[in-house]
N, C-alpha and C positions, 0 to 999 in steps of 0.2 A: 528632453530638456524641460518641457512643461511639467512632467512628472516630478523631476528633481525639485523644481521650484515650488510646486504645489505641496509636496510632502515635506518640504523644508529639510531635506536630507543633507547630511554633512558628507561632502565628497572631496577627497584629496587629489584624486587623479581622474581626469575626464578624457576619454578616448573617443573621438568622433571621426576617426579615420574613414575616408571613403563614403561619406554620407551625402555628397552633392548638396550641401547646404544652400537653401533658397534665401531670398530676401527676408521672408518671414522668420525662418529659423535663425538667421543671423541676428535679427532684432531680438528674438527670444533669448538666444545665447548671450548677447551683449547685456541684456537685463539681468540674466543669471550671474554673469561674471562681474558686473559693476560692483565695486566695493566688497567683493567676496574674498574673505581672508582665509578660507579653508582650502581652496584648490591650489595645489602646489605644482601640478603637472598637467599640461594641456596638449593633446595631440589632435591637430586638425589637418593631418596629412591627407592628400588626395581629395580635396573638395573643390578644386578648380574655381576659385573666386574670380568670376568674370567681371564683376562690378567693383570698381575702385571704392565705391561708397560702402560696400559690405566690409571690406578690409579695414577701412577707416573707422567704421563703427566698432568693429571688434577691437582694434588697437586702442581706441579711446576708452573702451570699457575696461581694458586690461592695464591701463597706465598705473593705476594705484592699487593693484592687486598684490597678493603675496606669492605670485607665481615664481617658481624657481626654474622650471624647465618648460619650454614651449616648442612644438614641432609644427611648422608650416610648410613642410616639404611637399614638393610637387603640386603647387597650386597656381601655376602660371603667373606668379607675382613678378612684376617687371619694374623698370626704373620709375614709372609714373607713381608708384606707391612707396618709393624709397624714403621720401621725407617723412611720411607717416611712420614707417618702420624705424627710422633713426630717432624720431621723437620718442617712440615707444622704448627703444633701447636706453636712451638717456634718462627717461623719467622713471624707469622701473629698477630701483636700486637693489631689490632682492633677487633679481634675475641672475641665474648662473649659467644656463645653457640655452642656446637657440639653434634650431635646425631650419635653415632656409635653402637646403639643397634642392637641386633639380627644379629650379624656377627659371625665370628669364631675366635675371639680374646681370648687368654689365659692369664695366669698369667705373661708370658713373656712380652706380650704387655702391660698388666696392670701396671707392674713395670716401663716400659719405658714411658708410658703415665703419670704416677705419676711424674716422673722426669721432663718431659716436662712441666707439669702444674706448677711446682715450678719456672720455667723460664718465663712462661707467666702468670702473675698474673691478667690478664683481663678476663680470662674465668671464668664465674660464673654459667654456666650450662653445664653439661656433662652427656649424656645418654649412659650407657654401658650395660644395662640389656639385657639378652638373649645371652650373651657371656659366655665363660668358665673361668671367672675370679673369684677367691676365695673371700669370704666375707672379709677376712683380708685386701686384697688389695683394695676392694671396699671401706671399711671404711677409709683407708688411703687417697684414692682419694677424698672421701666425705669431710674429714677434710680440705684438701687443697682447695676444692671448697668453703667451708664455710668461710675459711680465705679470699679467694679472694672476696667473696660477701661482707664481712665486710669491707675489704680494699676499695672496689669500691662503697659502698652504697651512698656516697656523691658526686660521680663523675657526672658531668653534661654532658649529651649527646650533641655532637656538633650540632646535628640536632634539638635541643631544645634550647629555650632561657629562661633566668630567668627574670621574671618581679617582681619588688619589689613593693608591695602595700604600699602607703603612709599612709593609714588609720590604718593599724594594723601590719605593719612590717612583714607580712607573705610572704614567697616566693611562688609564683605560677608558675608552669611550664606549658608552652604552646607549643605544638608541632606545628612547622611551616613547 
């Protein structure tokens, strides 16, 4: 993390899976991510955030980022962090997918996440399997996600450009 910051590297995808991030590394990561508009995908799977403050620090630094995909799978995140998680969901309008699978979230978190998804209609993928969330709440969340997908299916990614073919009037999307 320090190397990326010192070298002023442009990073679009940051994979920190299974690094057992410490207090110090969470602080460094938060500083790196704060107002970072280059990183689009962040994987912090299997880091076992035992301190609520570490998670809060990370979420606060990510609130105004340009992240599209974030993976916090298997970090023992529980209901005590749900308000922070939901504030993050609501405030990050570019976010498209989240993975909070295999944590320790319950129906309390499931209901709050459902409410947050109503406010952020850009999220089209959410992984919550492996938590203690009931089928009824999963189904409600799934309905919201499906609605978001339908709403966003014609949305053009700003990293892509539309090229109109003169010969057959088909739209071709080219990643640049």
